[in-house]
Structures are given as C-alpha cells and as structure tokens.
C-alpha positions as CSV (number, residue, x, y, z in Angstrom):
1,M,154.9,204.7,54.8
2,L,152.2,203.7,57.2
3,R,149.8,203.0,54.4
4,H,152.3,200.8,52.7
5,R,152.8,198.7,55.8
6,T,149.1,198.4,56.2
7,L,148.7,197.1,52.7
8,R,151.6,194.7,53.2
9,T,150.0,193.3,56.4
10,A,146.7,192.8,54.6
11,N,148.3,191.0,51.8
12,L,150.1,188.7,54.2
13,K,146.9,187.9,56.0
14,K,145.2,187.1,52.7
15,K,148.1,184.8,51.7
16,K,148.0,183.1,55.1
17,R,144.2,182.6,54.9
18,K,144.6,181.2,51.4
19,R,147.3,178.7,52.6
20,T,145.0,177.7,55.5
21,L,142.1,177.1,53.2
22,I,144.3,175.1,50.8
23,R,145.6,173.0,53.6
24,S,142.1,172.5,55.0
25,G,140.9,171.5,51.6
26,I,143.7,169.0,51.2
27,L,143.0,167.5,54.6
28,I,139.3,167.2,54.0
29,G,140.0,165.7,50.6
30,L,142.4,163.2,52.1
31,F,139.9,162.4,54.8
32,V,137.1,161.8,52.2
33,L,139.5,159.6,50.2
34,L,140.4,157.7,53.3
35,I,136.7,157.1,54.2
36,A,135.9,156.1,50.6
37,G,138.8,153.7,50.6
38,L,137.8,152.1,53.9
39,S,134.2,151.9,52.7
40,W,135.4,150.2,49.4
41,A,137.7,147.8,51.4
42,A,134.9,147.0,53.9
43,S,132.6,146.2,51.0
44,L,134.9,143.6,49.4
45,P,133.2,140.2,49.3
46,R,136.2,138.5,51.0
47,F,135.4,140.5,54.2
48,Q,131.7,139.7,54.3
49,V,130.0,137.2,56.6
50,K,128.4,134.7,54.2
51,K,127.3,131.7,56.3
52,V,126.5,130.4,59.8
53,D,127.9,127.4,61.6
54,A,125.1,126.4,64.0
55,V,125.7,124.1,66.9
56,G,123.0,122.6,69.2
57,N,120.0,123.1,66.8
58,T,117.9,120.0,66.1
59,L,114.5,121.4,65.2
60,V,115.6,124.5,63.4
61,T,117.9,124.2,60.3
62,A,121.0,126.3,59.7
63,S,119.5,127.7,56.6
64,E,116.5,129.0,58.6
65,I,118.9,130.6,61.1
66,W,120.9,132.2,58.3
67,Q,117.8,133.6,56.7
68,T,117.2,135.6,59.9
69,I,120.8,136.7,60.2
70,D,120.8,137.7,56.6
71,E,117.7,139.9,57.0
72,E,119.1,141.5,60.2
73,T,122.4,142.4,58.5
74,Q,121.1,144.0,55.4
75,G,122.3,147.6,54.6
76,K,125.2,149.7,55.7
77,Y,126.1,152.0,58.7
78,L,126.0,155.6,57.5
79,Y,125.5,154.3,54.0
80,L,129.3,153.4,54.0
81,F,130.1,150.3,56.0
82,P,128.2,147.0,55.4
83,K,126.7,145.3,58.4
84,K,127.9,142.0,57.1
85,N,131.5,143.1,57.3
86,F,133.2,141.0,60.0
87,I,134.4,144.2,61.8
88,F,131.0,145.8,62.0
89,F,128.9,142.7,62.4
90,P,126.1,143.5,64.9
91,K,126.3,140.5,67.2
92,R,123.9,141.8,69.8
93,H,121.2,142.7,67.3
94,V,121.6,139.3,65.6
95,L,121.2,137.4,68.9
96,A,118.1,139.4,69.7
97,A,116.6,138.7,66.2
98,V,117.4,135.0,66.5
99,A,115.8,134.8,70.0
100,A,112.7,136.6,68.7
101,Q,112.4,134.4,65.6
102,F,113.0,131.1,67.3
103,P,111.4,130.9,70.8
104,I,112.6,127.3,71.0
105,F,116.1,128.5,71.7
106,D,116.6,128.9,75.5
107,G,120.0,130.5,75.0
108,A,122.5,131.4,72.3
109,K,126.1,132.5,72.0
110,I,127.7,134.0,68.9
111,D,131.2,134.3,67.7
112,L,133.0,134.9,64.4
113,E,135.1,132.3,62.7
114,G,137.5,134.0,60.4
115,V,136.0,136.8,58.3
116,D,133.2,135.0,56.5
117,T,131.5,132.7,59.1
118,V,129.4,133.3,62.2
119,R,129.3,130.5,64.7
120,L,126.1,130.2,66.7
121,R,125.8,127.9,69.7
122,V,122.3,127.4,70.8
123,T,120.5,125.5,73.6
124,E,117.0,124.3,72.8
125,R,114.1,124.2,75.2
126,K,112.9,120.8,76.3
127,P,109.1,120.1,76.6
128,V,107.8,119.1,79.9
129,A,104.1,119.8,79.3
130,L,101.5,121.2,76.8
131,W,99.4,124.3,77.0
132,C,96.2,124.1,75.0
133,Q,93.7,126.7,73.9
134,G,90.1,126.2,74.7
135,A,88.9,124.2,77.8
136,V,89.4,120.8,79.3
137,H,86.5,119.2,77.4
138,E,86.8,121.5,74.3
139,E,90.5,121.7,73.7
140,G,92.0,123.5,70.7
141,D,95.5,123.8,69.4
142,C,98.3,122.7,71.8
143,Y,101.8,124.1,72.3
144,F,105.0,122.9,73.9
145,V,105.9,124.3,77.4
146,D,109.3,124.2,79.0
147,E,110.2,123.9,82.7
148,H,109.6,127.6,83.3
149,A,106.0,127.6,81.9
150,Y,107.2,129.3,78.7
151,I,105.2,128.5,75.6
152,Y,107.5,128.1,72.7
153,G,106.2,126.0,69.8
154,V,103.2,124.3,68.2
155,A,102.8,120.7,69.3
156,P,101.5,117.8,67.1
157,D,98.4,115.9,67.9
158,F,99.7,113.2,70.2
159,K,97.9,109.9,70.7
160,G,97.4,109.0,74.3
161,I,98.8,110.9,77.3
162,V,102.3,112.0,76.4
163,Y,102.4,115.2,78.4
164,V,100.1,116.8,80.9
165,K,97.9,119.4,79.3
166,Y,97.3,122.8,80.8
167,F,94.5,125.2,80.1
168,G,93.9,128.8,81.0
169,G,96.2,131.3,82.7
170,I,96.5,133.5,79.7
171,D,94.3,134.6,76.8
172,F,96.3,135.2,73.7
173,Q,95.4,134.2,70.2
174,D,99.1,133.5,69.6
175,P,100.5,132.3,72.9
176,I,104.0,131.5,71.7
177,G,106.6,133.5,73.6
178,H,104.4,133.9,76.7
179,L,104.4,132.4,80.2
180,F,101.0,131.1,81.3
181,L,102.1,130.9,85.0
182,T,104.9,132.3,87.0
183,R,107.9,130.1,87.2
184,E,107.3,129.6,91.0
185,R,103.7,128.6,90.6
186,F,104.5,126.2,87.7
187,S,107.3,124.6,89.7
188,A,105.1,124.1,92.8
189,L,102.2,122.7,90.6
190,A,104.6,120.3,88.9
191,E,105.7,119.0,92.3
192,V,102.0,118.4,93.2
193,L,101.4,116.6,89.9
194,A,104.4,114.3,90.5
195,G,103.1,113.4,93.9
196,V,99.5,112.8,92.6
197,D,101.0,110.5,89.9
198,K,102.9,108.5,92.6
199,L,99.7,108.0,94.4
200,G,98.4,106.2,91.3
201,L,95.9,108.9,90.2
202,N,97.6,109.6,86.8
203,P,96.9,113.4,86.3
204,S,96.3,114.2,82.6
205,K,95.0,117.8,82.5
206,V,95.2,120.9,84.6
207,S,92.8,123.9,84.3
208,V,94.1,127.2,85.7
209,K,91.3,129.0,87.4
210,D,90.8,132.5,88.9
211,Y,92.1,133.4,92.4
212,G,94.9,130.8,92.2
213,D,92.7,127.7,92.0
214,Y,93.5,124.7,89.9
215,E,91.4,121.7,88.7
216,I,93.4,118.6,88.0
217,V,91.8,115.9,85.9
218,I,92.8,112.4,86.9
219,S,92.7,109.1,85.0
220,N,89.1,108.1,85.8
221,G,87.8,111.6,84.8
222,G,87.5,112.8,88.4
223,I,88.8,116.2,89.5
224,L,91.1,117.4,92.3
225,L,90.6,121.0,93.4
226,L,93.5,122.9,95.0
227,N,94.8,126.4,95.5
228,Q,98.2,127.8,94.9
229,K,98.5,129.0,98.5
230,T,98.4,125.4,99.8
231,D,101.8,123.9,100.6
232,P,102.5,121.0,98.2
233,D,103.8,118.7,100.8
234,H,100.9,119.3,103.2
235,L,98.4,118.9,100.3
236,L,99.9,115.5,99.2
237,I,99.9,114.2,102.8
238,N,96.2,115.1,103.0
239,L,95.5,113.4,99.7
240,E,97.3,110.3,100.7
241,T,95.5,110.2,104.0
242,F,92.2,110.6,102.2
243,L,92.9,107.8,99.7
244,S,94.0,105.5,102.6
245,Q,90.9,106.1,104.6
246,N,88.6,105.5,101.6
247,K,90.5,102.6,100.2
248,S,87.6,100.2,100.4
249,T,85.2,102.6,98.8
250,L,87.6,103.3,95.9
251,T,87.5,99.6,95.0
252,T,83.9,100.0,93.8
253,H,83.5,103.7,93.2
254,D,85.4,106.4,91.3
255,I,86.3,109.8,92.5
256,Q,84.0,112.5,91.2
257,Y,85.9,115.3,93.0
258,V,88.2,115.9,96.0
259,D,88.4,119.5,97.2
260,L,91.8,120.1,98.9
261,R,91.6,123.9,99.0
262,F,90.7,124.2,102.7
263,G,93.6,122.7,104.6
264,N,92.7,119.6,106.6
265,K,89.0,119.9,105.7
266,I,88.5,117.8,102.6
267,F,85.3,117.8,100.7
268,Y,84.7,115.0,98.2
269,K,82.2,113.0,96.2
270,F,82.2,109.5,94.7
271,N,80.4,108.4,91.5
C-alpha cells in the first residue's frame, strides 16, 4: 500500500513537472513571437526616420547633415530594433556626431517631427578673427575664430585686412576644434585691440608668445609689446599718454616698437 502511494506521488510530480515545462515553453515561445513581431513592426519603412529638416544652417547643407545622421544611425540595437526607428532614435549620439563633424555649429537642438523626420535647429559660430599657421611674416593657412578663441573652419585668402590675424598659442597640424587662448585671455586681448584701433594704430596681426606676452603689429609695421597680466584699461591709458606726449615726433617718424609690459615704464623706438 505504501509502495503504491509512493508511485502515485512520483507520477503526479512528473505530470506537474511536465505541465510546468509545457507552460514555460509556451510562454517562451509567445515571448519570442512578441519580440519578433515588435522587431518586424519596428523595421517597417513607415516607422523609419528618412530625412532631416535643418534650421539655422547657412554654410552646411541639409544633405551634409543628413549624411552624418545616416551614418550614426546605421544598424540595430541587439540585432532587433533599428536605430532609425522613431522610438529608438539616438538623439544624444546624433547631436554629438553632428557637433564633432561640424565645428561651425555653436549649438544644436534635435526633435522628431512625426515618425520619419528629424528637425535640427542649429546656431552657427560667427567669425571675429583669424588664426593662422606659421609666423607673422611667414603665414600659412588661416582659420576662422569665434568670440571664444575657438578655431572652427578654413578661411579663404582675403584681400586686405578683413579680420585681425592671430599666430601661435597652439601647435596642431589640424587646429580645427581647438582653442588657441583661454576665453578670458582672448576677451581681454580683444578689448585691448579695440582700444588700440580707436587710437588710430589699426592693429592687423597678433603673435602669442611665451610667458603670456603678445606682439601686436600695427598699420605702419611697428609692434606693440604687452603682457596678459597688464590691466587692459591701464595699458590703454599708458599708450594714449605715450602717443599724446610724442605727437610731434610721430608726424615725421613711425613707431618701430612700444613696450608696454612694465607698467608705467614704457620703452620705445622710432624708425
């Protein structure tokens, strides 16, 4: 009798285990079918981002932007879900790729319009100066610089003085995407250049030297020497005083150099 009960209990356990395995198999099968169905639906062309609506771009075309987006969204997540699907579209990665590919963009925002269009609003950098390879008297290729000393694009060969040209500060074969000065130093130097221009000296080139020194080339070929530690307002007052005191000399002689690096002690030479 005891043996019969034992066999019966074992049979019940086998049947229960079998039912559990069958249920598990059915659930796993349903799950696989669900994932396969979602993957199939996500891959339908109607749910894929196919184009970009770019706003604010003037120097970069929408087709160039789309090429970058298209390359960044190739492939699938887990080999199942397309990156171009509007639900899985990787906005952050796309923004990072666009920023890296187009340094001219100072900022960008991305949104989806419907299920097949990505809308990209960009702000382009505005040139305030040029940074050139080489040296003042042996300049090489020049690049656009924005208000933060950020080098972002190749500049054409301008005729005449369109922008002040900077030299030095960094040594990269490809300078695009780099700062050649800190934002604070560039801002202070721009303030000095504006003041020098108001004094009628027409600065055209700036050479960034070691130890925070600068050499500013003015219209007659003369040089102003200054240091980043000098307060811009104090420096300009000293320069204005120097020009006023030497007004008669400047009518017949050009400045060879004026050294403004030592506070109120000004060293100079005329041609």
